[in-house]
BAPA-456758 format. One record per atom (N, C-alpha, C): z, x, y; residue in three letters; residue number from 1; atom name. Coordinates in nm, 3 decimals. Atoms other than C-alpha are relative to their C-alpha. Last residue first. Layout:
+---------+---------+---------+------+-----+------+
|      c3 |      c1 |      c2 | code | pos | site |
+---------+---------+---------+------+-----+------+
|       Z |       X |       Y |  Ala | NUM |   CA |
...
+---------+---------+---------+------+-----+------+
END
This chain:
+---------+---------+---------+------+-----+------+
|      c3 |      c1 |      c2 | code | pos | site |
+---------+---------+---------+------+-----+------+
|   0.005 |  -0.077 |  -0.126 |  Glu | 115 |    N |
|  -0.740 |   0.540 |   0.320 |  Glu | 115 |   CA |
|  -0.116 |   0.094 |   0.002 |  Glu | 115 |    C |
|   0.000 |  -0.145 |   0.021 |  Arg | 114 |    N |
|  -0.799 |   0.287 |   0.045 |  Arg | 114 |   CA |
|  -0.014 |   0.072 |   0.132 |  Arg | 114 |    C |
|   0.133 |  -0.055 |   0.027 |  Ala | 113 |    N |
|  -0.721 |  -0.067 |   0.153 |  Ala | 113 |   CA |
|   0.012 |   0.151 |  -0.015 |  Ala | 113 |    C |
|   0.076 |  -0.042 |  -0.118 |  Gln | 112 |    N |
|  -0.360 |  -0.166 |   0.132 |  Gln | 112 |   CA |
|  -0.136 |   0.050 |  -0.044 |  Gln | 112 |    C |
|   0.097 |  -0.107 |   0.026 |  Arg | 111 |    N |
|  -0.192 |  -0.363 |  -0.142 |  Arg | 111 |   CA |
|  -0.077 |   0.027 |   0.127 |  Arg | 111 |    C |
|   0.128 |   0.031 |  -0.062 |  Arg | 110 |    N |
|   0.111 |  -0.560 |  -0.033 |  Arg | 110 |   CA |
|  -0.092 |   0.118 |  -0.026 |  Arg | 110 |    C |
|   0.091 |  -0.113 |  -0.002 |  Val | 109 |    N |
|   0.415 |  -0.552 |  -0.260 |  Val | 109 |   CA |
|  -0.131 |  -0.046 |   0.060 |  Val | 109 |    C |
|   0.138 |   0.045 |  -0.016 |  Lys | 108 |    N |
|   0.699 |  -0.792 |  -0.198 |  Lys | 108 |   CA |
|  -0.088 |   0.122 |   0.014 |  Lys | 108 |    C |
|   0.067 |  -0.050 |  -0.119 |  Pro | 107 |    N |
|   1.031 |  -0.670 |  -0.338 |  Pro | 107 |   CA |
|  -0.143 |  -0.052 |   0.005 |  Pro | 107 |    C |
|   0.086 |  -0.115 |   0.026 |  Asn | 106 |    N |
|   1.181 |  -0.903 |  -0.598 |  Asn | 106 |   CA |
|  -0.061 |   0.051 |   0.130 |  Asn | 106 |    C |
|   0.136 |   0.026 |   0.048 |  Gly | 105 |    N |
|   1.467 |  -1.130 |  -0.513 |  Gly | 105 |   CA |
|  -0.075 |   0.129 |  -0.028 |  Gly | 105 |    C |
|   0.003 |  -0.010 |   0.146 |  Thr | 104 |    N |
|   1.840 |  -1.052 |  -0.492 |  Thr | 104 |   CA |
|  -0.139 |  -0.023 |  -0.057 |  Thr | 104 |    C |
|   0.136 |   0.025 |   0.046 |  Phe | 103 |    N |
|   1.885 |  -0.977 |  -0.123 |  Phe | 103 |   CA |
|  -0.004 |   0.019 |  -0.151 |  Phe | 103 |    C |
|   0.007 |   0.120 |   0.081 |  Gly | 102 |    N |
|   2.258 |  -1.005 |  -0.055 |  Gly | 102 |   CA |
|  -0.140 |  -0.033 |  -0.048 |  Gly | 102 |    C |
|  -0.072 |  -0.001 |   0.126 |  Arg | 101 |    N |
|   2.257 |  -0.760 |   0.226 |  Arg | 101 |   CA |
|  -0.024 |  -0.129 |  -0.076 |  Arg | 101 |    C |
|  -0.131 |   0.062 |   0.011 |  Gly | 100 |    N |
|   1.998 |  -0.745 |   0.499 |  Gly | 100 |   CA |
|   0.058 |   0.007 |  -0.139 |  Gly | 100 |    C |
|  -0.110 |  -0.066 |  -0.069 |  Ala |  99 |    N |
|   1.629 |  -0.684 |   0.533 |  Ala |  99 |   CA |
|   0.130 |  -0.073 |  -0.028 |  Ala |  99 |    C |
|  -0.069 |   0.092 |  -0.090 |  Ala |  98 |    N |
|   1.380 |  -0.807 |   0.276 |  Ala |  98 |   CA |
|   0.120 |   0.073 |   0.060 |  Ala |  98 |    C |
|  -0.125 |   0.050 |   0.055 |  Leu |  97 |    N |
|   1.189 |  -0.513 |   0.131 |  Leu |  97 |   CA |
|   0.065 |  -0.093 |   0.101 |  Leu |  97 |    C |
|  -0.079 |   0.067 |  -0.104 |  Asn |  96 |    N |
|   0.826 |  -0.469 |   0.228 |  Asn |  96 |   CA |
|   0.125 |  -0.059 |  -0.065 |  Asn |  96 |    C |
|  -0.111 |   0.078 |   0.053 |  Ile |  95 |    N |
|   0.660 |  -0.213 |   0.001 |  Ile |  95 |   CA |
|   0.078 |  -0.058 |   0.117 |  Ile |  95 |    C |
|  -0.095 |   0.021 |  -0.108 |  Asp |  94 |    N |
|   0.320 |  -0.095 |   0.121 |  Asp |  94 |   CA |
|   0.109 |  -0.092 |  -0.052 |  Asp |  94 |    C |
|  -0.070 |   0.128 |   0.004 |  Leu |  93 |    N |
|   0.126 |   0.040 |  -0.175 |  Leu |  93 |   CA |
|   0.100 |  -0.005 |   0.114 |  Leu |  93 |    C |
|  -0.140 |  -0.010 |  -0.043 |  Pro |  92 |    N |
|  -0.127 |   0.320 |  -0.124 |  Pro |  92 |   CA |
|   0.060 |  -0.140 |  -0.003 |  Pro |  92 |    C |
|  -0.043 |   0.081 |  -0.114 |  Arg |  91 |    N |
|  -0.435 |   0.250 |  -0.333 |  Arg |  91 |   CA |
|   0.143 |   0.034 |   0.038 |  Arg |  91 |    C |
|  -0.135 |  -0.039 |  -0.039 |  Ile |  90 |    N |
|  -0.621 |   0.486 |  -0.563 |  Ile |  90 |   CA |
|   0.036 |  -0.077 |   0.125 |  Ile |  90 |    C |
|  -0.038 |   0.051 |  -0.132 |  Arg |  89 |    N |
|  -0.923 |   0.342 |  -0.740 |  Arg |  89 |   CA |
|   0.144 |   0.042 |   0.025 |  Arg |  89 |    C |
|  -0.141 |  -0.011 |  -0.038 |  Val |  88 |    N |
|  -1.083 |   0.529 |  -1.029 |  Val |  88 |   CA |
|   0.018 |  -0.057 |   0.140 |  Val |  88 |    C |
|  -0.032 |   0.040 |  -0.137 |  Gln |  87 |    N |
|  -1.414 |   0.463 |  -1.210 |  Gln |  87 |   CA |
|   0.151 |   0.013 |   0.022 |  Gln |  87 |    C |
|   0.120 |   0.042 |  -0.071 |  Ser |  86 |    N |
|  -1.599 |   0.582 |  -1.523 |  Ser |  86 |   CA |
|   0.030 |  -0.037 |   0.145 |  Ser |  86 |    C |
|  -0.027 |   0.087 |  -0.114 |  Ile |  85 |    N |
|  -1.327 |   0.787 |  -1.687 |  Ile |  85 |   CA |
|  -0.130 |  -0.034 |   0.072 |  Ile |  85 |    C |
|   0.012 |   0.139 |   0.042 |  Glu |  84 |    N |
|  -1.414 |   0.925 |  -2.033 |  Glu |  84 |   CA |
|   0.017 |  -0.098 |   0.116 |  Glu |  84 |    C |
|   0.141 |   0.030 |   0.021 |  Ala |  83 |    N |
|  -1.481 |   1.277 |  -1.896 |  Ala |  83 |   CA |
|  -0.022 |  -0.147 |  -0.039 |  Ala |  83 |    C |
|   0.056 |   0.036 |  -0.130 |  Val |  82 |    N |
|  -1.122 |   1.290 |  -1.763 |  Val |  82 |   CA |
|  -0.147 |  -0.041 |  -0.015 |  Val |  82 |    C |
|   0.056 |  -0.108 |  -0.081 |  Ser |  81 |    N |
|  -0.998 |   1.294 |  -2.121 |  Ser |  81 |   CA |
|  -0.060 |  -0.055 |   0.130 |  Ser |  81 |    C |
|   0.145 |  -0.011 |   0.012 |  Arg |  80 |    N |
|  -0.769 |   1.032 |  -2.267 |  Arg |  80 |   CA |
|  -0.051 |   0.110 |   0.091 |  Arg |  80 |    C |
|   0.034 |  -0.111 |   0.087 |  Gly |  79 |    N |
|  -0.394 |   1.083 |  -2.303 |  Gly |  79 |   CA |
|  -0.149 |   0.018 |  -0.020 |  Gly |  79 |    C |
|   0.080 |   0.049 |   0.113 |  Ser |  78 |    N |
|  -0.329 |   0.737 |  -2.162 |  Ser |  78 |   CA |
|  -0.033 |   0.111 |  -0.099 |  Ser |  78 |    C |
|  -0.080 |   0.043 |   0.113 |  Ser |  77 |    N |
|  -0.044 |   0.863 |  -1.944 |  Ser |  77 |   CA |
|  -0.080 |  -0.046 |  -0.122 |  Ser |  77 |    C |
|  -0.003 |   0.146 |  -0.006 |  Leu |  76 |    N |
|  -0.264 |   1.063 |  -1.710 |  Leu |  76 |   CA |
|   0.063 |  -0.051 |  -0.129 |  Leu |  76 |    C |
|   0.105 |   0.078 |   0.066 |  Gly |  75 |    N |
|  -0.175 |   1.428 |  -1.744 |  Gly |  75 |   CA |
|   0.017 |  -0.150 |   0.017 |  Gly |  75 |    C |
|  -0.025 |   0.012 |   0.145 |  Arg |  74 |    N |
|   0.066 |   1.575 |  -1.494 |  Arg |  74 |   CA |
|  -0.106 |  -0.091 |  -0.061 |  Arg |  74 |    C |
|  -0.116 |   0.083 |   0.030 |  Val |  73 |    N |
|  -0.102 |   1.599 |  -1.154 |  Val |  73 |   CA |
|   0.020 |   0.003 |  -0.151 |  Val |  73 |    C |
|   0.016 |   0.108 |   0.096 |  Lys |  72 |    N |
|  -0.345 |   1.886 |  -1.099 |  Lys |  72 |   CA |
|   0.134 |  -0.072 |  -0.023 |  Lys |  72 |    C |
|  -0.075 |  -0.031 |   0.122 |  Glu |  71 |    N |
|  -0.287 |   2.092 |  -0.788 |  Glu |  71 |   CA |
|  -0.007 |  -0.121 |  -0.091 |  Glu |  71 |    C |
|  -0.028 |   0.111 |   0.091 |  Arg |  70 |    N |
|  -0.522 |   2.098 |  -0.494 |  Arg |  70 |   CA |
|   0.079 |   0.051 |  -0.120 |  Arg |  70 |    C |
|   0.070 |   0.003 |   0.128 |  Gly |  69 |    N |
|  -0.560 |   2.319 |  -0.190 |  Gly |  69 |   CA |
|   0.039 |  -0.120 |  -0.083 |  Gly |  69 |    C |
|  -0.004 |  -0.131 |   0.065 |  Ala |  68 |    N |
|  -0.384 |   2.433 |   0.127 |  Ala |  68 |   CA |
|  -0.074 |   0.003 |  -0.133 |  Ala |  68 |    C |
|   0.090 |  -0.091 |  -0.071 |  Pro |  67 |    N |
|  -0.486 |   2.125 |   0.329 |  Pro |  67 |   CA |
|  -0.007 |   0.138 |  -0.067 |  Pro |  67 |    C |
|  -0.058 |  -0.042 |  -0.128 |  Ser |  66 |    N |
|  -0.320 |   1.918 |   0.057 |  Ser |  66 |   CA |
|  -0.100 |   0.089 |   0.072 |  Ser |  66 |    C |
|   0.091 |  -0.067 |  -0.092 |  His |  65 |    N |
|  -0.437 |   1.720 |  -0.245 |  His |  65 |   CA |
|   0.071 |   0.031 |   0.131 |  His |  65 |    C |
|  -0.071 |   0.008 |  -0.127 |  Val |  64 |    N |
|  -0.214 |   1.630 |  -0.538 |  Val |  64 |   CA |
|  -0.082 |   0.086 |   0.095 |  Val |  64 |    C |
|  -0.057 |  -0.120 |  -0.060 |  Val |  63 |    N |
|  -0.462 |   1.586 |  -0.821 |  Val |  63 |   CA |
|   0.081 |  -0.035 |   0.124 |  Val |  63 |    C |
|  -0.085 |   0.033 |  -0.112 |  Leu |  62 |    N |
|  -0.572 |   1.314 |  -1.063 |  Leu |  62 |   CA |
|   0.067 |   0.127 |   0.052 |  Leu |  62 |    C |
|  -0.076 |   0.123 |   0.014 |  Gly |  61 |    N |
|  -0.857 |   1.431 |  -1.285 |  Gly |  61 |   CA |
|   0.082 |  -0.026 |   0.125 |  Gly |  61 |    C |
|  -0.142 |  -0.023 |   0.026 |  Glu |  60 |    N |
|  -0.963 |   1.796 |  -1.287 |  Glu |  60 |   CA |
|   0.081 |  -0.127 |  -0.026 |  Glu |  60 |    C |
|  -0.023 |  -0.105 |   0.100 |  Cys |  59 |    N |
|  -1.341 |   1.773 |  -1.317 |  Cys |  59 |   CA |
|   0.147 |   0.011 |  -0.041 |  Cys |  59 |    C |
|   0.076 |   0.028 |   0.123 |  Lys |  58 |    N |
|  -1.422 |   1.444 |  -1.144 |  Lys |  58 |   CA |
|   0.022 |   0.102 |  -0.110 |  Lys |  58 |    C |
|   0.105 |  -0.100 |   0.010 |  Asp |  57 |    N |
|  -1.143 |   1.497 |  -0.887 |  Asp |  57 |   CA |
|  -0.071 |  -0.021 |  -0.134 |  Asp |  57 |    C |
|   0.060 |  -0.012 |   0.132 |  Phe |  56 |    N |
|  -0.923 |   1.202 |  -0.797 |  Phe |  56 |   CA |
|  -0.116 |   0.097 |   0.006 |  Phe |  56 |    C |
|   0.146 |  -0.003 |  -0.005 |  Trp |  55 |    N |
|  -0.693 |   1.237 |  -0.497 |  Trp |  55 |   CA |
|  -0.052 |   0.007 |  -0.142 |  Trp |  55 |    C |
|   0.062 |  -0.001 |   0.133 |  Leu |  54 |    N |
|  -0.325 |   1.180 |  -0.431 |  Leu |  54 |   CA |
|  -0.151 |  -0.013 |   0.015 |  Leu |  54 |    C |
|   0.033 |   0.134 |   0.049 |  Thr |  53 |    N |
|  -0.184 |   1.278 |  -0.092 |  Thr |  53 |   CA |
|  -0.057 |   0.012 |  -0.141 |  Thr |  53 |    C |
|   0.098 |   0.012 |   0.109 |  Val |  52 |    N |
|  -0.018 |   1.580 |   0.068 |  Val |  52 |   CA |
|  -0.030 |  -0.146 |  -0.031 |  Val |  52 |    C |
|   0.086 |  -0.117 |   0.017 |  Gln |  51 |    N |
|   0.170 |   1.695 |   0.379 |  Gln |  51 |   CA |
|  -0.111 |  -0.015 |  -0.103 |  Gln |  51 |    C |
|   0.046 |  -0.048 |  -0.131 |  Glu |  50 |    N |
|   0.363 |   1.401 |   0.526 |  Glu |  50 |   CA |
|  -0.104 |   0.111 |  -0.014 |  Glu |  50 |    C |
|   0.102 |   0.094 |  -0.050 |  Ala |  49 |    N |
|   0.384 |   1.236 |   0.183 |  Ala |  49 |   CA |
|  -0.052 |   0.040 |   0.137 |  Ala |  49 |    C |
|   0.131 |  -0.037 |   0.054 |  Cys |  48 |    N |
|   0.568 |   1.548 |   0.057 |  Cys |  48 |   CA |
|  -0.111 |  -0.089 |   0.055 |  Cys |  48 |    C |
|   0.033 |  -0.135 |  -0.047 |  Gln |  47 |    N |
|   0.867 |   1.492 |   0.287 |  Gln |  47 |   CA |
|  -0.139 |   0.043 |  -0.049 |  Gln |  47 |    C |
|   0.039 |   0.001 |  -0.141 |  Asp |  46 |    N |
|   0.874 |   1.116 |   0.232 |  Asp |  46 |   CA |
|  -0.046 |   0.137 |   0.049 |  Asp |  46 |    C |
|  -0.117 |   0.014 |  -0.086 |  Cys |  45 |    N |
|   0.879 |   1.154 |  -0.147 |  Cys |  45 |   CA |
|  -0.048 |   0.007 |   0.146 |  Cys |  45 |    C |
|  -0.028 |  -0.125 |  -0.070 |  Leu |  44 |    N |
|   0.545 |   1.098 |  -0.319 |  Leu |  44 |   CA |
|   0.124 |  -0.024 |   0.087 |  Leu |  44 |    C |
|  -0.057 |  -0.001 |  -0.134 |  Trp |  43 |    N |
|   0.508 |   0.819 |  -0.570 |  Trp |  43 |   CA |
|   0.016 |   0.143 |   0.049 |  Trp |  43 |    C |
|  -0.057 |  -0.130 |  -0.031 |  Tyr |  42 |    N |
|   0.301 |   0.732 |  -0.872 |  Tyr |  42 |   CA |
|   0.062 |  -0.007 |   0.138 |  Tyr |  42 |    C |
|  -0.058 |  -0.012 |  -0.133 |  Arg |  41 |    N |
|   0.194 |   0.406 |  -1.031 |  Arg |  41 |   CA |
|   0.068 |   0.136 |   0.013 |  Arg |  41 |    C |
|  -0.114 |  -0.091 |  -0.002 |  Glu |  40 |    N |
|  -0.043 |   0.360 |  -1.322 |  Glu |  40 |   CA |
|   0.050 |   0.008 |   0.143 |  Glu |  40 |    C |
|  -0.065 |  -0.016 |  -0.129 |  Val |  39 |    N |
|  -0.285 |   0.076 |  -1.392 |  Val |  39 |   CA |
|   0.121 |   0.091 |  -0.016 |  Val |  39 |    C |
|  -0.136 |  -0.048 |   0.024 |  Gln |  38 |    N |
|  -0.531 |   0.087 |  -1.682 |  Gln |  38 |   CA |
|   0.061 |   0.023 |   0.138 |  Gln |  38 |    C |
|  -0.039 |  -0.125 |  -0.065 |  Val |  37 |    N |
|  -0.838 |  -0.124 |  -1.622 |  Val |  37 |   CA |
|   0.142 |   0.036 |  -0.040 |  Val |  37 |    C |
|  -0.129 |  -0.053 |   0.046 |  Lys |  36 |    N |
|  -1.017 |  -0.390 |  -1.821 |  Lys |  36 |   CA |
|   0.027 |   0.134 |   0.068 |  Lys |  36 |    C |
|  -0.112 |   0.061 |  -0.070 |  Gly |  35 |    N |
|  -1.293 |  -0.561 |  -1.622 |  Gly |  35 |   CA |
|   0.136 |   0.051 |  -0.041 |  Gly |  35 |    C |
|   0.018 |   0.019 |  -0.143 |  Thr |  34 |    N |
|  -1.571 |  -0.484 |  -1.863 |  Thr |  34 |   CA |
|   0.121 |  -0.069 |   0.060 |  Thr |  34 |    C |
|   0.072 |   0.122 |  -0.040 |  Pro |  33 |    N |
|  -1.443 |  -0.393 |  -2.209 |  Pro |  33 |   CA |
|  -0.005 |  -0.013 |   0.152 |  Pro |  33 |    C |
|  -0.087 |   0.117 |   0.003 |  Thr |  32 |    N |
|  -1.333 |  -0.032 |  -2.247 |  Thr |  32 |   CA |
|  -0.079 |  -0.121 |   0.042 |  Thr |  32 |    C |
|   0.009 |   0.074 |   0.127 |  Arg |  31 |    N |
|  -1.555 |   0.260 |  -2.348 |  Arg |  31 |   CA |
|   0.099 |  -0.115 |  -0.009 |  Arg |  31 |    C |
|   0.138 |   0.037 |   0.036 |  Ala |  30 |    N |
|  -1.630 |   0.404 |  -2.002 |  Ala |  30 |   CA |
|  -0.007 |  -0.088 |  -0.124 |  Ala |  30 |    C |
|   0.060 |  -0.093 |   0.095 |  Tyr |  29 |    N |
|  -1.268 |   0.405 |  -1.890 |  Tyr |  29 |   CA |
|  -0.134 |  -0.054 |  -0.045 |  Tyr |  29 |    C |
|   0.096 |   0.069 |   0.088 |  Gln |  28 |    N |
|  -1.161 |   0.224 |  -1.574 |  Gln |  28 |   CA |
|  -0.061 |   0.107 |  -0.090 |  Gln |  28 |    C |
|   0.093 |  -0.086 |   0.072 |  Ile |  27 |    N |
|  -0.850 |   0.368 |  -1.408 |  Ile |  27 |   CA |
|  -0.085 |  -0.084 |  -0.093 |  Ile |  27 |    C |
|   0.071 |   0.082 |   0.100 |  Glu |  26 |    N |
|  -0.651 |   0.187 |  -1.141 |  Glu |  26 |   CA |
|  -0.108 |   0.088 |  -0.062 |  Glu |  26 |    C |
|   0.123 |  -0.061 |   0.046 |  Val |  25 |    N |
|  -0.402 |   0.411 |  -0.957 |  Val |  25 |   CA |
|  -0.059 |  -0.089 |  -0.110 |  Val |  25 |    C |
|   0.044 |   0.068 |   0.121 |  Glu |  24 |    N |
|  -0.130 |   0.244 |  -0.753 |  Glu |  24 |   CA |
|  -0.136 |   0.058 |  -0.036 |  Glu |  24 |    C |
|   0.143 |   0.011 |   0.022 |  Phe |  23 |    N |
|   0.037 |   0.474 |  -0.501 |  Phe |  23 |   CA |
|  -0.024 |  -0.074 |  -0.131 |  Phe |  23 |    C |
|   0.045 |   0.037 |   0.133 |  Leu |  22 |    N |
|   0.387 |   0.461 |  -0.358 |  Leu |  22 |   CA |
|  -0.151 |  -0.011 |  -0.006 |  Leu |  22 |    C |
|   0.130 |   0.064 |  -0.012 |  Lys |  21 |    N |
|   0.503 |   0.649 |  -0.049 |  Lys |  21 |   CA |
|  -0.050 |  -0.024 |  -0.142 |  Lys |  21 |    C |
|   0.111 |  -0.056 |   0.075 |  Cys |  20 |    N |
|   0.872 |   0.730 |  -0.043 |  Cys |  20 |   CA |
|  -0.130 |  -0.069 |   0.037 |  Cys |  20 |    C |
|   0.006 |  -0.143 |  -0.023 |  Gln |  19 |    N |
|   1.212 |   0.673 |   0.109 |  Gln |  19 |   CA |
|  -0.114 |   0.065 |  -0.079 |  Gln |  19 |    C |
|   0.029 |  -0.026 |  -0.141 |  His |  18 |    N |
|   1.207 |   0.295 |   0.153 |  His |  18 |   CA |
|  -0.008 |   0.149 |   0.032 |  His |  18 |    C |
|   0.139 |   0.032 |  -0.033 |  Leu |  17 |    N |
|   1.174 |   0.241 |  -0.221 |  Leu |  17 |   CA |
|  -0.034 |   0.034 |   0.144 |  Leu |  17 |    C |
|   0.014 |   0.118 |  -0.084 |  Phe |  16 |    N |
|   1.503 |   0.422 |  -0.288 |  Phe |  16 |   CA |
|  -0.147 |  -0.022 |   0.034 |  Phe |  16 |    C |
|  -0.126 |   0.071 |  -0.020 |  Arg |  15 |    N |
|   1.613 |   0.669 |  -0.556 |  Arg |  15 |   CA |
|  -0.020 |  -0.132 |   0.075 |  Arg |  15 |    C |
|   0.021 |   0.134 |  -0.056 |  Phe |  14 |    N |
|   1.319 |   0.857 |  -0.708 |  Phe |  14 |   CA |
|   0.134 |  -0.071 |   0.010 |  Phe |  14 |    C |
|  -0.012 |   0.107 |   0.098 |  Gln |  13 |    N |
|   1.421 |   1.219 |  -0.763 |  Gln |  13 |   CA |
|  -0.019 |  -0.135 |   0.070 |  Gln |  13 |    C |
|  -0.063 |   0.125 |  -0.047 |  Ala |  12 |    N |
|   1.300 |   1.497 |  -0.535 |  Ala |  12 |   CA |
|  -0.004 |  -0.106 |  -0.109 |  Ala |  12 |    C |
|  -0.097 |   0.047 |   0.101 |  Ser |  11 |    N |
|   1.219 |   1.819 |  -0.728 |  Ser |  11 |   CA |
|   0.068 |  -0.131 |   0.041 |  Ser |  11 |    C |
|  -0.111 |   0.073 |  -0.062 |  Cys |  10 |    N |
|   0.899 |   1.908 |  -0.542 |  Cys |  10 |   CA |
|   0.094 |  -0.051 |  -0.109 |  Cys |  10 |    C |
|  -0.087 |  -0.099 |  -0.063 |  Val |   9 |    N |
|   0.659 |   2.175 |  -0.671 |  Val |   9 |   CA |
|   0.120 |  -0.063 |   0.069 |  Val |   9 |    C |
|  -0.073 |  -0.079 |   0.100 |  Ser |   8 |    N |
|   0.506 |   1.926 |  -0.916 |  Ser |   8 |   CA |
|   0.092 |   0.107 |   0.061 |  Ser |   8 |    C |
|   0.029 |  -0.137 |  -0.039 |  Asn |   7 |    N |
|   0.413 |   1.677 |  -0.642 |  Asn |   7 |   CA |
|   0.084 |   0.092 |  -0.088 |  Asn |   7 |    C |
|   0.114 |  -0.043 |   0.080 |  Val |   6 |    N |
|   0.443 |   1.346 |  -0.831 |  Val |   6 |   CA |
|  -0.044 |   0.144 |   0.036 |  Val |   6 |    C |
|   0.116 |  -0.017 |  -0.087 |  Cys |   5 |    N |
|   0.793 |   1.295 |  -0.687 |  Cys |   5 |   CA |
|  -0.115 |   0.059 |  -0.082 |  Cys |   5 |    C |
|  -0.001 |  -0.115 |  -0.090 |  Lys |   4 |    N |
|   1.028 |   1.209 |  -0.970 |  Lys |   4 |   CA |
|  -0.127 |   0.001 |   0.083 |  Lys |   4 |    C |
|  -0.130 |  -0.066 |   0.000 |  Ala |   3 |    N |
|   1.127 |   0.918 |  -1.195 |  Ala |   3 |   CA |
|   0.010 |   0.110 |   0.105 |  Ala |   3 |    C |
|  -0.065 |   0.012 |  -0.130 |  Leu |   2 |    N |
|   0.828 |   0.699 |  -1.107 |  Leu |   2 |   CA |
|   0.132 |   0.074 |   0.009 |  Leu |   2 |    C |
|   0.093 |  -0.007 |  -0.112 |  Met |   1 |    N |
|   0.593 |   0.794 |  -1.389 |  Met |   1 |   CA |
|   0.072 |   0.001 |   0.135 |  Met |   1 |    C |
+---------+---------+---------+------+-----+------+
END
């Protein structure tokens, strides 16, 4: 999921958290117990993040959306059909890395409201 920019026409490889825009996608399927969601994470490189964003389309599923149009994202990892999805939340993640050398802890992730 995080190995490469989610924009299929981009070949940027994931290297640094400060050089991208991360998204958390929560997917609720119609036939799962209440409250159970599948969480997937995707990223756009800085260059793509200036031009496109992630969007959910009821017919196509997760798409990269730009002013020029939409392109379907690689299939969702569950392998289930889009018709089984009852709810989707896409949140940009703001990663705050501690400044300076010697940082050995985990990055702090703050969830932002949907744009």
